C-alpha positions in Angstrom: -18.1 16.5 5.1 -14.6 16.9 3.4 -14.8 19.5 -0.1 -12.5 19.3 -2.8 -10.3 22.4 -3.5 -7.7 23.9 -5.5 -4.4 24.3 -4.2 -2.0 26.8 -5.6 1.7 26.6 -4.8 4.9 28.3 -6.0 7.2 25.7 -7.0 11.0 26.2 -7.6 11.9 25.8 -11.2 14.3 23.8 -12.7 15.6 26.5 -15.0 14.8 30.0 -14.8 12.8 31.0 -18.2 11.0 33.7 -19.6 7.6 32.7 -19.0 8.2 32.0 -15.7 7.7 34.1 -12.5 4.6 36.4 -12.6 2.7 35.9 -9.0 5.9 33.5 -7.7 8.5 35.7 -8.5 11.7 34.4 -10.9 12.6 31.1 -10.8 9.4 29.7 -9.7 6.3 28.8 -11.3 2.7 28.0 -9.9 1.4 24.3 -9.3 -2.0 23.8 -9.0 -3.1 20.6 -7.6 -6.3 19.3 -5.7 -6.5 19.0 -1.8 -9.2 18.0 0.5 -10.4 20.1 3.1 -12.8 19.4 6.2 -15.0 20.8 8.5 -14.9 22.0 12.1 -16.6 19.0 13.5 -14.1 16.7 11.5 -11.3 18.5 12.5 -12.6 18.1 16.4 -12.9 14.4 15.5 -9.3 14.0 14.9 -8.2 16.3 17.6 -10.1 14.0 20.0 -9.0 10.8 18.0 -5.1 11.9 18.7 -5.0 11.9 22.4 -1.6 11.1 24.3 -0.3 7.9 25.0 -1.2 6.6 28.3 -0.1 3.4 30.0 -3.4 2.8 31.9 -5.2 3.0 28.3 -2.6 0.5 26.8 -3.1 -1.5 29.4 -6.8 -2.1 29.0 -6.3 -2.8 25.3 -3.6 -5.4 26.2 -5.9 -6.8 28.9 -8.9 -6.9 26.7 -6.7 -8.8 24.2 -5.1 -11.3 26.5 -8.6 -12.0 27.8 -10.1 -12.4 24.3 -7.2 -14.6 23.2 -7.3 -17.1 26.3 -11.1 -17.3 25.7 -11.0 -18.1 22.1 -8.5 -20.6 23.0 -10.5 -22.1 26.2 -13.4 -22.5 23.7 -11.3 -24.2 21.0 -9.9 -26.6 23.6 -13.2 -27.6 25.1 -14.8 -27.9 21.8 -11.6 -30.3 20.9 -12.3 -32.1 24.2 -15.7 -32.7 23.2 -15.2 -33.9 20.0 -12.6 -36.2 21.2 -14.9 -37.4 23.6 -17.6 -38.1 21.0 -15.3 -39.4 19.1 -14.1 -42.4 21.5 -17.6 -43.0 22.6 
């Protein structure tokens, strides 16, 4: 499960002052902020999800979407024809 940790980074200061410097050096100041870290299993899942694009897989997605759309249209058309038939008689 992801955990929230603190990130410490050195940011260029707009104007160098006497208080700035320290660990970051002159002309920089320390900024802290929350970041999310992930476990190795979560990183592996993201790696698997980011597979490269292949036309064969894209064709499968397109075919599934196309057949689903035509099927829904045919179902609605048939229901409309049945409704018209019942309404006329």
